[in-house]
N, C-alpha and C positions, 0 to 999 in steps of 0.2 A: 777352697772350702772356707779358709779364714776370711777372705774378702766377702764371701757370701754372708758369713756370720756377722761381720762388722756392718754390712749393708742392712741386715735385718735389725740390728741393734739401733742403728741410726734412724731407720724408718719408724721403729717403735717409739724412739725418743721424739721424733717430729710429731707423730700422732698424739703422744701424751701432752706435748706442749700446746698443740692446737686444741685439744680437748679442754685444757685448763686456761684458755685464752680469756675467759670471763668467769665471773661468779654468778651473775644474773644477767638475763637479757630482758629488755622491755617488750612485753607482749601487747599491752593496752595502756594507753594514757589518755585520760579525759580530764579537762580542766587545766588548772595551772600547776604543773608538776615540773620540778627543776632539778638539775644535776650540778653539783659543785666539784670542780677540780681546781683550776686556777681562779675561776669566777663562776657565778651562778649562770646557768644557761638552760633553755628549754629542753625537756626530754622528748625523744622521738621513739616511735616503735622501732625495735631492732637494736637500740643502743646497748652496747656492752657495759655492764657495771662491774667494778672491781672492788676488792676488800677495802681499799683506802678511800673510796668515794663516799660522798654524802648526797642524799636526795631529800628534796622538800616537797611534800604533798600539800597542795593548797586547799582552802575551804571548798567544800562541795565538789571535791575532785576524786578521781579513782585511778589507781595504778595497779596493773597486773604484771607480775614478774615471772620469769622462768629461771629456776636454779640450773646450774650447769649439769646437774644430774637429770634434769627434765621435770622436776617437781614444781608445781605452780605455787605462787604466793600472791595474795592481794593486799593492798594497803588502801584504807579509806579514811583513817584518822588524819586530820590536818596537823602535821608536825614535821620536824626534820629528823631523818633517820640516818644512822650510820650503816653502811652496807655490811660492815663487820658484825654489827648487832643482828642484822637480818639473817646472817649465816647461821646463827644459833637456832633459828626457828625451823630450819630444814636439815634433814640428815644428808650427808654427802654420799651415801651409798648409791651405786648405780640403779637406775630406775628404767623400767620398760618404756616410760614416757619419753625418754631421751630421744628415741628414734623417730618420734613424731614432731620434735621441736622445730626443725627447719621448715617442715610443711606448714605448721600452724603459724609460724612467724611470717613466712612468705605469703600466706593467705591474708594475714592481717595488714600487710604492707601494700597489697594490691589496691590501687586507687580506683574509684568508681569510674572515672572517665577513661580508664584503660580496659574496662571490662567488656567482654562480649558475651551476651546472654545466649549462649548456644542452646538451641532447642526451645527457646521461648516462643510461645504462640501468641500472636497479637490478636486480641479478641475485640469485639465490638463494645461500644460505650455502655451498653445495657447488660453486659455479661459479667457476672461475679467471677473473679479470678481467684482460684485456690492456689496457695503456695505449695504445690506439689511438683515433683520432677516429671519429665516426659515418660511415657508409658514404659519404655524398655528399662528405665532406671527406678521405677516406682516399687522398690522392695523395702519391706519393713522387718526389722529383726526383733525389736522389743515387744513385750506384751502390750504396753501402754504407749499409744502414739497421740500426738496432738496435731490436728489439721487446722490451719488458719487460712483466712481469706481477706481480701480487700474489704474495707468497710465504708469507703467513701463513695462507692458506686451504687450501694443499696442500703436501705434503712433497716435497722433491727425492729423486731426480733427476726430470727432466722430459723428455718426448718432444715435440719440436716438429716439426710437419709442415706443409709448404706444398704446397697442391694447386691445380690449375686449377679453374675453376668447374664443370667436368665430372667432377671427382673424381680426375683423374690426378695421381699423386704427382710433385712436381717436386723436392722437397728434404726430407730428414728427418735429424734429428740428436737426440742425447741430451746433456743438460747438467745439471750440479749447480747452476748459477746460475739466477737468475730473469730471465734475458735471453738473447737470441741475436742475433748480428750476421750478416747475410747479404748477399751481393752480388746484387742483383736484376737485374743485367745480365750475370750469368754464363751459360754455355751452358745451364744447367738452366732458366733463365727467359727465354732468348732469344726464344722464339716466343710469350710470354705478356705481354700488356699489363695484365692484371688476374688476380689470383689470390686465394687465401685462406690463412689460417694458423690453426692451433689448437694448444693445449698440453694435454698429459695428464700427470698425476702418475703416475710408474711405481710409486710406493709405495702410494698409497691410491686410485688410478684416478680421482680427481677430474679434471674436464676443463673446458675453456673452450668457448665457442661458436666457430663459424667466423667469423673477422673478415676482411673484404675489404681488399685493398691494390691500388691501381692506379698504374701509372706515369703521370707527368705527360704530358699530350698534347703533340704536336709544337709547336703554335702557342704554348702557354703556356711551354713550355721555351725557345722562342726569345725570349720576352719576359723571362723571368727570368735567362737566362744572362749577359747583359752586366751586369746589376745585381749578380748574385752574384760575378762575376769581380772587380768593383771592390771589393766587401766583403772577399773573400778576400785580395786584394792588400794591403789595409790591416790585415788580422788574421792575418798569416802566422805569427807566433810562437806556439808551442804553449803558450798560457797559458789559465788558467781564464776570465779576463775576456774573452779573444778568442773562446772557444767560447761564452760566454754572449752575446756580441754577435752571433755567427753565429745563435744560437738565436733572438734577437730579430728578426733579419732574416727568417728563415723563418716565424716566427709572424706577422709583419706581412703577409707574402705568403700567409698561410693554407696554408703547407705544414707541417702540424703533425707529420707523421711525421719529417721532416727536422729540425724544431725539437727534437723529443724526443730524437733521436739526438745533436744538438749539446749539449743540456742534460746528457745522461748523460756525455758526454766532459768537460764542465765539472766535474761533480760528482766524477768520478774524479781530476781534477787538483786539486780543492779541495772536500772534503767539506762545507765551510761553505755551499756553494751548493745543498745538498739542498732547503732551504726554497723557494728560487726555482723549482726544478724542480717541487716539489709544487704550488706556487701556479699554475704554468703548466698542469699537468694538470687541476687543479680548474676554472680559469677557462674551459678549453676543452672541458669535459665529457668528459675522458679518464679521469677518476678520480672516484669518488663522494665527495660531501661527508661528512665524518666525522659519525657519529651522536652526538647530544647525549645 
């Protein structure tokens, strides 16, 4: 019994030490960002930062960090920061976000040339490709979703049409942008749990296929809701790093339409995150791998 107790204490100690192995991790780094220990060196995604370290954010650069509790912090002002000072900007209390840390970091360290766009459908040169997942994964949780598509294969403006699977028109709009945001719980969609969307170029008449979208089922919604509520409570501030974190949550839960919507919000707040959005689309088969 005594040995068992000592083993438990030792295991708890090891877990505690591992949990305190860093104060921040680097989630995103764009531009000239550096770390100083013995000398200044470039910062990489996944780098552990400790209290004694200093970091330098260069002009027109962006740095997204994760605190050991799981809480995100972004730095955009060009200056030198002491990690000890950054620690005062976040509380050290445990956060539900912590359990998503490794998934989000691993996603952001995946290199494009190692990606396999599973499920990506290769379409003809005259077909508009929408950045949506394959049919069996095309579920949406949120009220408001943003659907985006390639803009280099067809000229604006675009006509976007949502229809039922029986062909009844639910919502139709024209836009000069290569995306549209729609409330799928508005009266137009109230009686539909699944529908489809297509896009047509009004200029050259190129068009997309019909893409299915389904509302998350009741039992799955009940499972996700309390998890999402905790995440949203920890990421209330309207910052790019918080939107990126929300995108990571949705991706881990395989809600790719909601993840794409959050990624697009992140990119609007911080264009430096476009690469993260592109990598997300590629690794989940929502965008074709670039031709070599």
